[in-house]
C-alpha positions as CSV (number, residue, x, y, z in Angstrom):
1,X,0.1,-0.1,0.1
2,X,1.4,3.4,-0.8
3,X,2.1,6.0,2.1
4,X,-1.1,8.9,2.9
5,X,1.6,11.0,2.0
6,X,2.8,9.2,-1.4
7,X,-0.6,9.1,-2.1
8,X,-1.3,12.4,-1.4
9,X,1.4,13.4,-4.0
10,X,0.6,10.9,-6.7
11,X,-2.8,12.0,-6.9
12,X,-1.8,16.0,-7.0
13,X,0.9,14.8,-9.8
14,X,-2.4,12.8,-11.7
15,X,-4.4,16.1,-11.6
16,X,-1.3,18.3,-13.1
17,X,-0.8,15.7,-15.7
18,X,-4.5,15.9,-16.5
19,X,-4.3,19.9,-16.9
20,X,-1.5,20.0,-18.4
21,X,-3.3,17.2,-20.7
22,X,-5.9,19.3,-21.2
23,X,-4.1,22.5,-22.0
24,X,-2.3,20.6,-24.8
25,X,-5.3,19.7,-25.9
26,X,-6.3,23.0,-26.1
27,X,-3.6,24.4,-27.7
28,X,-3.2,21.6,-30.5
29,X,-6.8,22.8,-31.7
30,X,-6.7,26.3,-31.7
31,X,-3.7,25.1,-34.1
32,X,-5.7,23.4,-36.0
33,X,-8.3,25.8,-36.2
34,X,-6.0,28.0,-37.2
35,X,-4.3,25.9,-40.0
36,X,-7.5,25.0,-41.2
37,X,-8.4,28.6,-41.5
38,X,-4.7,29.4,-43.1
39,X,-5.8,26.8,-45.3
40,X,-9.7,27.3,-46.7
41,X,-9.9,28.6,-49.7
42,X,-11.4,32.2,-49.9
43,X,-12.8,33.6,-53.8
44,X,-12.4,36.9,-54.2
45,X,-16.2,37.8,-53.6
46,X,-15.9,36.5,-49.4
47,X,-13.5,39.5,-49.4
48,X,-15.5,42.0,-48.8
49,X,-12.9,44.0,-47.1
50,X,-10.9,44.4,-50.1
51,X,-13.8,45.5,-52.6
52,X,-16.7,47.0,-50.6
53,X,-14.7,50.2,-50.0
54,X,-14.2,50.3,-53.6
55,X,-18.2,50.3,-55.1
56,X,-19.0,52.7,-51.7
57,X,-21.1,55.7,-53.0
58,X,-21.3,54.6,-56.6
59,X,-23.4,53.1,-59.1
60,X,-22.9,49.6,-59.2
61,X,-23.6,47.1,-61.8
62,X,-23.3,43.7,-61.2
63,X,-22.3,40.4,-63.5
64,X,-23.4,37.2,-62.5
65,X,-25.5,34.0,-62.0
66,X,-26.7,31.7,-59.2
67,X,-22.8,30.9,-59.0
68,X,-22.3,34.1,-57.4
69,X,-22.0,32.9,-53.4
70,X,-20.5,34.1,-50.1
71,X,-20.9,31.1,-47.9
72,X,-24.4,30.1,-49.3
73,X,-25.5,33.7,-49.6
74,X,-26.0,35.4,-52.9
75,X,-23.3,38.3,-53.8
76,X,-25.9,40.7,-54.5
77,X,-27.8,40.1,-51.4
78,X,-24.8,40.2,-49.0
79,X,-24.2,43.5,-51.2
80,X,-27.5,45.3,-50.6
81,X,-26.9,44.2,-46.9
82,X,-23.8,46.4,-47.4
83,X,-26.0,49.3,-48.3
84,X,-23.9,49.1,-52.1
85,X,-26.1,50.7,-54.1
86,X,-26.8,48.1,-57.2
87,X,-28.5,49.7,-60.4
88,X,-28.5,46.8,-63.0
89,X,-27.3,43.2,-63.2
90,X,-26.5,41.2,-66.5
91,X,-26.8,37.3,-66.5
92,X,-24.8,35.3,-69.0
93,X,-26.7,31.7,-70.8
94,X,-28.8,29.9,-68.6
95,X,-30.1,33.2,-67.1
96,X,-29.6,34.7,-63.5
97,X,-30.9,31.7,-61.5
98,X,-29.2,29.2,-64.1
99,X,-32.3,27.1,-64.8
100,X,-32.3,28.3,-68.9
101,X,-31.7,25.4,-70.9
102,X,-29.3,25.0,-73.3
103,X,-29.1,27.6,-75.9
104,X,-32.6,28.8,-74.7
105,X,-32.7,32.7,-76.0
106,X,-33.6,34.4,-72.5
107,X,-35.3,37.9,-72.5
108,X,-37.4,38.3,-69.3
109,X,-36.7,37.4,-66.0
110,X,-38.8,38.4,-63.3
111,X,-36.6,39.1,-59.9
112,X,-38.0,40.4,-56.0
113,X,-35.3,43.5,-56.9
114,X,-35.4,47.5,-57.9
115,X,-32.1,47.1,-60.0
116,X,-33.1,47.0,-64.0
117,X,-31.7,43.0,-65.1
118,X,-30.7,42.6,-68.5
119,X,-29.7,39.4,-70.1
120,X,-26.9,38.9,-72.7
121,X,-28.3,35.8,-73.9
122,X,-31.0,37.2,-76.1
123,X,-31.7,38.8,-79.0
124,X,-28.6,40.5,-78.3
125,X,-25.3,38.9,-76.5
126,X,-23.5,42.2,-76.1
127,X,-24.5,45.2,-73.9
128,X,-25.4,48.8,-74.8
129,X,-24.4,52.3,-73.9
130,X,-28.3,52.7,-72.9
131,X,-27.6,49.6,-70.4
132,X,-24.5,50.8,-69.1
133,X,-26.2,54.4,-68.2
134,X,-26.4,54.0,-65.0
135,X,-23.3,52.0,-64.1
136,X,-20.5,53.6,-62.6
137,X,-18.5,50.7,-61.8
138,X,-19.0,46.9,-62.9
139,X,-18.5,44.0,-60.6
140,X,-18.2,40.4,-61.8
141,X,-18.5,37.3,-60.0
142,X,-19.0,34.1,-61.7
143,X,-18.0,31.1,-61.6
144,X,-16.0,29.2,-64.8
145,X,-14.8,26.2,-65.8
146,X,-11.8,27.1,-67.7
147,X,-12.6,25.7,-71.0
148,X,-12.6,27.9,-74.2
149,X,-16.1,27.5,-75.2
150,X,-18.4,27.7,-72.3
151,X,-19.8,31.3,-72.8
152,X,-19.3,33.1,-69.8
153,X,-16.2,34.5,-70.6
154,X,-17.2,35.9,-73.9
155,X,-20.2,37.5,-72.5
156,X,-17.7,38.8,-70.0
157,X,-15.7,40.0,-72.9
158,X,-18.9,41.7,-74.5
159,X,-19.0,43.1,-71.0
160,X,-15.3,44.6,-70.9
161,X,-15.6,46.1,-74.8
162,X,-18.3,48.2,-74.0
163,X,-16.7,49.1,-70.4
164,X,-13.8,50.1,-72.0
165,X,-15.0,52.3,-74.2
166,X,-17.6,53.7,-71.9
167,X,-14.6,53.9,-69.7
168,X,-16.7,52.0,-67.0
169,X,-14.0,50.4,-64.3
170,X,-14.6,46.5,-63.7
171,X,-13.5,44.5,-60.8
172,X,-13.5,40.9,-61.1
173,X,-14.3,39.0,-57.6
174,X,-12.0,35.6,-59.1
175,X,-13.2,31.6,-58.4
176,X,-10.9,28.3,-58.8
177,X,-11.0,26.9,-61.9
178,X,-11.8,23.4,-61.5
179,X,-9.5,22.3,-64.6
180,X,-7.7,25.1,-63.8
181,X,-3.9,22.2,-63.7
182,X,-3.3,21.9,-67.5
183,X,-3.6,23.7,-70.8
184,X,-4.4,21.2,-73.8
185,X,-5.9,21.4,-77.1
186,X,-5.5,23.4,-80.2
187,X,-5.1,27.4,-80.0
188,X,-8.2,28.8,-81.6
189,X,-8.1,29.7,-85.2
190,X,-9.2,33.3,-86.2
191,X,-11.6,31.4,-89.0
192,X,-13.8,30.0,-86.0
193,X,-14.1,33.0,-84.1
194,X,-17.9,33.0,-82.4
195,X,-19.4,33.4,-78.8
196,X,-17.8,30.1,-78.1
197,X,-14.5,31.0,-79.1
198,X,-13.4,34.5,-79.1
199,X,-9.7,34.7,-78.0
200,X,-6.3,33.0,-79.6
201,X,-6.9,30.4,-76.5
202,X,-6.7,26.5,-76.3
203,X,-9.7,24.6,-76.0
204,X,-8.4,24.4,-71.8
205,X,-6.7,27.3,-71.4
206,X,-5.1,26.7,-67.6
207,X,-6.3,30.4,-66.4
208,X,-9.1,31.6,-63.8
209,X,-11.5,34.3,-65.5
210,X,-9.5,37.1,-63.8
211,X,-6.3,36.0,-64.9
212,X,-8.0,35.6,-68.5
213,X,-9.3,38.7,-68.7
214,X,-6.3,40.4,-67.6
215,X,-4.8,38.4,-70.8
216,X,-7.5,40.1,-72.8
217,X,-7.1,43.1,-71.7
218,X,-3.3,43.9,-72.0
219,X,-2.8,41.4,-74.9
220,X,-5.3,44.3,-77.0
221,X,-7.7,41.6,-77.6
222,X,-10.7,44.0,-76.7
223,X,-12.5,45.9,-79.7
224,X,-10.0,47.9,-81.1
225,X,-7.0,47.3,-78.8
226,X,-8.6,49.1,-76.4
227,X,-8.1,48.7,-72.5
228,X,-10.7,48.8,-69.7
229,X,-10.1,49.9,-66.2
230,X,-9.1,45.8,-64.4
231,X,-8.7,45.1,-60.6
232,X,-8.7,41.8,-59.9
233,X,-9.3,40.5,-56.5
234,X,-7.7,37.2,-56.2
235,X,-8.4,33.9,-54.5
236,X,-6.6,33.5,-51.0
237,X,-5.1,29.5,-50.4
238,X,-5.4,28.1,-53.9
239,X,-3.0,27.0,-56.6
240,X,-3.6,25.8,-59.8
241,X,-3.4,22.0,-59.0
242,X,-5.3,22.5,-56.3
243,X,-8.7,20.4,-56.2
244,X,-12.1,22.6,-55.8
245,X,-15.4,20.8,-55.5
246,X,-18.0,23.4,-57.3
247,X,-20.9,24.2,-54.1
248,X,-23.7,24.7,-56.8
249,X,-23.6,23.0,-60.8
250,X,-22.3,26.2,-63.1
251,X,-24.7,25.2,-65.6
252,X,-27.8,22.6,-65.8
253,X,-26.1,20.1,-67.9
254,X,-22.7,20.2,-65.6
255,X,-24.6,17.8,-62.2
256,X,-21.5,17.3,-60.6
257,X,-16.8,17.3,-60.4
258,X,-16.8,14.3,-63.1
259,X,-18.9,16.2,-65.7
260,X,-17.1,19.4,-64.8
261,X,-14.0,17.5,-65.6
262,X,-15.0,15.6,-68.8
263,X,-16.7,18.8,-70.4
264,X,-14.0,19.5,-72.1
265,X,-13.7,16.0,-73.7
266,X,-17.2,15.2,-74.8
267,X,-18.6,18.3,-75.7
268,X,-16.4,18.0,-78.7
269,X,-19.5,15.2,-79.6
270,X,-22.0,18.6,-79.8
271,X,-20.3,18.4,-83.2
272,X,-21.3,15.0,-84.1
273,X,-24.8,12.9,-84.3
274,X,-23.4,11.3,-81.2
275,X,-25.6,11.9,-77.6
276,X,-23.5,13.1,-74.3
277,X,-26.2,12.6,-71.9
278,X,-28.5,15.7,-72.6
279,X,-31.8,14.8,-71.9
280,X,-31.0,13.0,-69.1
281,X,-29.4,13.0,-65.3
282,X,-26.0,11.8,-66.6
283,X,-24.8,14.7,-68.9
284,X,-21.5,15.1,-69.7
285,X,-21.1,11.8,-68.2
286,X,-22.1,8.9,-70.9
287,X,-22.2,9.0,-74.5
288,X,-24.2,7.3,-77.0
289,X,-25.8,6.3,-80.7
290,X,-28.4,4.2,-81.6
291,X,-26.4,2.4,-84.2
292,X,-23.8,1.1,-81.6
293,X,-25.6,-2.3,-81.1
294,X,-22.1,-4.2,-79.2
295,X,-22.7,-2.2,-75.6
296,X,-24.3,-3.3,-72.7
297,X,-25.2,0.2,-71.5
298,X,-28.2,2.2,-73.3
299,X,-29.8,5.9,-71.9
300,X,-32.8,7.8,-73.8
301,X,-32.6,11.6,-74.2
302,X,-35.9,13.3,-72.9
303,X,-36.4,16.7,-72.3
304,X,-35.5,17.8,-68.7
305,X,-34.2,21.2,-67.2
306,X,-30.9,21.0,-68.6
307,X,-32.3,20.2,-72.5
308,X,-35.9,21.3,-74.1
309,X,-34.4,19.4,-77.2
310,X,-32.0,16.9,-76.4
311,X,-30.1,14.9,-79.5
312,X,-31.4,11.8,-80.4
313,X,-34.8,12.4,-78.1
314,X,-36.6,9.4,-77.3
315,X,-34.2,7.5,-79.1
316,X,-32.2,3.9,-77.3
317,X,-28.7,5.5,-77.2
318,X,-26.2,2.5,-76.6
319,X,-22.4,3.7,-75.4
320,X,-20.1,4.3,-72.9
321,X,-20.9,5.8,-69.2
322,X,-18.2,7.4,-67.4
323,X,-20.8,7.6,-64.1
324,X,-18.8,6.6,-60.7
325,X,-15.0,6.6,-62.6
326,X,-12.6,8.4,-61.3
327,X,-12.1,12.1,-62.0
328,X,-9.2,12.7,-64.3
329,X,-8.7,16.4,-65.5
330,X,-7.5,15.9,-69.0
331,X,-8.4,16.9,-72.9
332,X,-8.8,13.1,-74.3
333,X,-10.1,13.2,-78.3
334,X,-10.3,9.5,-78.3
335,X,-13.3,8.9,-77.3
336,X,-14.2,11.1,-80.5
337,X,-11.7,8.9,-83.1
338,X,-13.3,5.6,-81.2
339,X,-16.8,7.1,-81.7
340,X,-15.9,8.1,-85.3
341,X,-14.3,4.9,-85.9
342,X,-17.7,3.1,-84.8
343,X,-20.5,4.8,-87.0
344,X,-17.9,5.7,-89.9
345,X,-19.6,2.7,-92.1
346,X,-23.1,3.9,-91.1
347,X,-22.7,7.4,-90.9
348,X,-19.8,8.1,-93.3
349,X,-19.1,12.3,-92.8
350,X,-22.7,12.6,-91.4
351,X,-20.8,11.9,-88.0
352,X,-20.2,15.6,-88.1
353,X,-21.9,18.5,-87.3
354,X,-20.7,21.8,-88.8
355,X,-20.1,23.0,-85.2
356,X,-17.5,21.0,-84.5
357,X,-15.2,23.4,-86.5
358,X,-16.2,26.3,-83.9
359,X,-16.1,23.7,-80.7
360,X,-12.1,22.1,-81.7
361,X,-11.4,26.0,-83.0
362,X,-10.1,25.1,-86.8
363,X,-11.6,23.4,-90.4
364,X,-9.2,21.0,-90.2
365,X,-9.7,18.9,-87.1
366,X,-12.7,17.0,-89.2
367,X,-10.5,16.2,-92.0
368,X,-7.2,15.1,-90.0
369,X,-10.1,12.4,-88.4
370,X,-11.8,11.3,-91.4
371,X,-7.9,10.6,-93.3
372,X,-7.0,8.3,-90.0
373,X,-5.1,10.4,-87.9
374,X,-4.5,8.7,-84.3
375,X,-5.1,11.1,-81.6
376,X,-0.8,11.7,-80.6
377,X,-0.6,12.2,-84.8
378,X,-3.5,15.6,-84.6
379,X,-1.5,16.6,-81.0
380,X,1.5,16.9,-82.2
381,X,0.3,19.6,-85.0
382,X,-1.0,21.4,-82.2
383,X,2.2,21.8,-80.3
384,X,4.1,24.9,-82.0
385,X,1.0,27.2,-81.5
386,X,0.3,25.9,-77.6
387,X,3.8,25.8,-76.5
388,X,3.3,29.8,-77.7
389,X,0.9,30.0,-75.6
390,X,2.2,27.9,-72.3
391,X,4.9,31.1,-72.5
392,X,2.4,33.8,-72.8
393,X,0.2,32.4,-70.3
394,X,3.2,32.3,-67.2
395,X,2.8,36.1,-67.6
396,X,-0.3,36.3,-66.3
397,X,-0.6,34.1,-63.7
398,X,-1.6,35.5,-60.3
399,X,-1.5,31.5,-58.4
400,X,0.8,29.0,-59.1
């Protein structure tokens, strides 16, 4: 047995050890929380202290949609709560709520606010002087996916163009690019300029919307080589190779991270007779055609929120599913080549739609595939311009 004095000393020692242990646990918890907060990705919109002073007392125009969020609250609501005077709002393809179908022309968008709301995906894709008449500064907050034919960046270009002309400053609240870890695809040829390709950049350009806007501005790609007074509020704690899970789908037909990663590759099928799952809930995660009979996987496109008139509507399509596969960030043209080879005998040149040249960005891709060139051979033809672009890209990187 322990002597009474030794027992008392032992109890005191155990008590002190417990106190010290608890203190250490508290310290570790605080350090852990601090580290977590330091590493938390903070899009530009979250950093109110950086841009509210630039908006105070100004008539503010806003370009965004349903992706314009600060911890689940719409950026517009946050700005109004801080007494910012929003006078005009511009929305892109799919509308301010992000629920209009692909390619749907949008004119009227009901809303509960006092400001004027203009669609830039209606009869006109460009803002007018009259629409910007009540704007002293334009604030931009929208989630891009880093692919040339995704139209949000084209709409931004039209806004920058008009703001440069009218001497209206533009502030971009930057957000991570989920496809920002790589650069791939052919650089757009000048013969193929359209709203799905406005600048000499590759299909996957490895820049955030803020970085791309700086490049557009500094390279003289606005009308008449004008420059806009541009400021970007960068993302904190993000690098180009950092995985970023989008808090909401950026558009109706990109429902999850897998579809966003596959989008650059599978979107090429928009320039063909093959379906990529529009009219299902597996958009940009499957592909197929009724003439492919040797596949156990099938789906039937029907009209839904994302697509009112899906390709091959009501037809049973057989093909390939990527659902539940590992997310890989790459631009893979083998999918497109494989389907051409499978359907060449039945469809021939009818496999292609004219739209393919606008998507890929040149008029020789169709010829290259029809002539039997491999993916590697085709990629070699992109290399000189792609290497030049990568050098140019380095000038405008805000993130490692």
